[in-house]
N, C-alpha and C positions, 0 to 999 in steps of 0.2 A: 504494501500500499504505500503510495505517494502522497505526502500531505504539504498542504501549504499554511502558513499564518498569515492571517491578513488583519488590517486594524484600521478603525473607522475614522472619518473625518469631521469638521465642524458640523453642528448639529444634533450630535447625537448625546450632548450633555443634557444632564436633568439633576433638580436637588436633591441632595442626599447622595449622590456619585460617590463609587469608592469607600463609602462607610464602613462597610464589614471590613474592608482591607487595611484602613486606617485604625479600626477600633481593636485587631488582634495583631497590629504590628508597629510596636512605637518606634520602629526605625521609618516606616511608610511616613507617621506622623511627622516625625522628626525634619523629613526632606520637605514638607510643605511648609512648615514652620519657618524653616531655613531659606526656603524660595522666598516668602513673604519677607522677610528680615532683609535677605539682599537687595529685594526689590521693592520695597515700600508698599507692596500690594497687600490684596487680604483675600488670598486664592483660596486658603482654609476655608473662612467663613463663608466665601462664595459658593463653594462646592457642598458644603453641609448646612448652611443655614440660607443663603441668599442673602439679599433678594434675589428672584429670577433675572432682574436687569442687570444686577452686578455679573451674574454667571455669564450673560450672553455678551460682556465685552469681549470683544474679539482677542484682546491680547491676556485675558484670563480663562476664555472657553479653550484656547489650544492648549495651554501647558496643562488643564484639568483632565481633558480627553486622553491626553499622552499619558499623563500619570495613573489614570483609572486603567489604561490598556496594558501598562506595563506592571502594573499591581496583579492584573488578572494573569499575564503570563507568567510572572513569576510565582503565584500561588499554584498554576498549572505545573510550572517545572517541580515544583516540591513534591508532588503526587506521580508525574509519569515521567518516565525518562525517555522523551521523544524529540527527536531533531529533524525540524522540516526540510523539506527539498527546497522551499523557496519560501521566502518573505515578502510582503506587499501591504501598502495601507494606500487610502484613499485622500488624496489631497494633504491635508497635516496627517494622516495616518502614515505617511512615507516615512516621517520621522521616527515613529513609534516601530517600525521596522527596522529603521537603520539601528535603534538601541537592541532588538532585538536580535540583529546580524552580530553586534558588538563594534559596530562602526563608531557609534555615538554612545557617550554614557547617559545615562537617564538625568542627570544634572544638568548637562551642557544642552542636551535635547530641550529640555525644559527651557531653559534660558532663551535659547535659539527661538524655539516658536512663540514666546512671550514678546520678543522684539518682532518677530514676524509678523505677529497680531497687531502691535502697534504701526510698524512701517506699512500694512495694507489699509488701516483706517486713515493713516496721515497724509498717504499718497493721493488719496482723492480730491483732496481740497472740498471745495464747496460744488463740485459736479453733482448733480441729480443722478442717480444711479439705482439700478435694479436688479434682481436676479428673479428668473422663474424656471419651474420644471414645466417641460412639455411632457404629457404623458399620451401615449397612443398613436405617435407619428414615429415612421423610422428615423435614424440619424442624419441620413442623406438628406430627407427632406426637410428637417429643422435646419440644417446646414444650409442648405438653399433658400429656405425661409430667412436666416440671418444675414446671408450675402444680398437678398434684394433689398431689405430695410437698412442696411449699412451704406447703401449707395446716398443715404441721408442722415440717419442717425446710427451710432455704433453699437453694434450688437453680434454677440459670438456666441456659437455653441461650445461650450466649455467642458462640462463634465457628461462623458459617454456612459452612462450608468448602467443601461441595461439595451437591449435592442429596440425598445419602445418607450424609452425614458433618458431624456437629454435636458439638462441644465443649460438654459443660456445667460448670459450676463451682459451687460453695457450700461449704456445711458439709459435714465428712466423712460425716455420717448421710446428708444429704440426696444427696450424690452417689450413696452406697452404694444408697440406696433406690432412686433414679431409674434407675440401671443395671441393677437387678433387674427393674423394672416396665418397662424399655426391653425386655430380654431376654424378658420375657413377652410383649411385644406384637410380637416377630418382629426384633428386633434381631439382625443377623449375628455381632457382638462389640462388648464393651465394654471400651475400653482404658484402665486408669487413668495418668494421666501424672503424670511427675515434675516438679513446678512447686513454685516459691516461695510460693507465695499462691494465693487463691481469683480468679483475676484476671478483670476486667471483670464485677464484682458489687460491689453495694453494700458487702460485706464490707471492701473496701478503699477506701473512702468518703474516710477522712482523707487517703490518697494523692491524691485528686483537688485537695483544697485546696491541700496542700503543694506539688503540682507546679505548679497556677497561678500561686503567689506566685515559685516558683523562675524560671519561664518569664517572667515580669515583668521579669527582670533582662537578658532577653536581645533581640534585635533580631531580629524577624521580616519579612522584607522581602517587598516584591512578588514573585511569583513569575514565572518565563518560560515553565513548561510547566502545565499544569491539573492539581492533584492530587485523585484521586479518594478522598473521605474514608471511613474505615472507618463513620464515626457515622451517615453518610445515603446513603452510594454517590452522592453529588453531587460534580461538580468545581469547584476555584475556584482564583483565583491570589493569593487575599489573605492576605497573612502574618498578619494580626490575628484575621482567621476562623479560619485554621489552628492560632493559639494556643487560640483558643476551644473548637475542637472536640477538641484534644487533651487538655485538661482532662474533657470529659465521657467522652472514647473510654476512658479507663481503668476507668471502671464501666459502661460500655456494650456491647453486643454488636459483634462484629466482623463487620459485613454483607457478606462477601467475593464470595458468589455474586452479591447483587445488584451489587457494584461491578465485577465481570468482565462480567455481562451489560449493564451500562449502557456500558462501553467498547465492547463488541461492537455494541451497538446504535446506537453512533455512528460505526460502519464500522470498527473495530480487527479485524484480522484476523491480527495478529502479536504475540505476546509474547514480550518477552526479560526472562529472569529473573536479577538480578545478586544473588549471595551465597552463602554456603555451603551444598551441597548442591543438591535439585532438588524442595524441598517444595511449592511452587507451581505448577511446572510440572506435576507430578499433578493437583494439585488442577483446574487449568484447565483439562485435557484432560477431566477428569470433568464438567465445567460444558458444555464445547460441545466436541466432537471434531473440529470442523471447522477450527478456529483452528489456526494454527501455533504451536509452542512452543520458546524453545531457551533453556538455561540455561548461564550464565556465571559457575560456581565458581572453577575453577583458570583461568591463563592460557592453557593449552593448549587450551581450550573454546573460543577465539576462531577459530581456523581454519574451524569448522563453519559459520561465519557469512559466509564469504566468498561463495560461491555464492548467497547468500540474499538479500543485501546490496549486492553489485556487479553 
């Protein structure tokens, strides 16, 4: 059996996330307290108490999800001696994958994604922006819709999540018009997303440069597990290449469908998702119904893997 570990991105957060991991592991709690002390933030409070608006701040959402994902992974590793054939993450989740591979430490990754969140928000300035999920159209049609609207207003297909779910991002007017045109072409639904910026578009281009400079301060090591990149859906163990790709990922589409299909083409039959909620598990089943998928959000979820892995 070939296995891939996968990690969710922004939007999976919820109040009380990682509570059971923190309660059972003083070192995990200390990691959050140290983070808050270093950055002058309230990440610990945001995750466990809220308010929800605090947790939704991109600069806190990103380290919160990464932290939860790695807590789930480490608790799994305490119980199961399983090394995956690949790791991959959706957008922000790619940083979790790099930690799982050994390319980044948890602490360094949390700092980088905190700054990444700040940069993505700051880069937009006063430009009215939006993102929306287009449901029920194939990616080629959504891409064509965006290209048509972009003759006047910038909008792009940015997250290729499933064969019939694509997220678009850009100016507020561009996303509005593209959503309307997508409906006219047969989309079942268009869902506006609550986000902190027009992610994965040139509108956050400044954030790419800022992030590259910030990442240069940290060591990206040689990995132990191939990381399948959002940028090109190809695997690598090279830390320097990972850093380079992350600088481009922030302004480029997330090629999730291609990434999952690549891993399946290399023999992966079982995906395990680590982190809050079960967002990627649903996506993966919509990409290929034949593969097996398990989700590890809370500690209690680990028991379901005994029959699968033992």
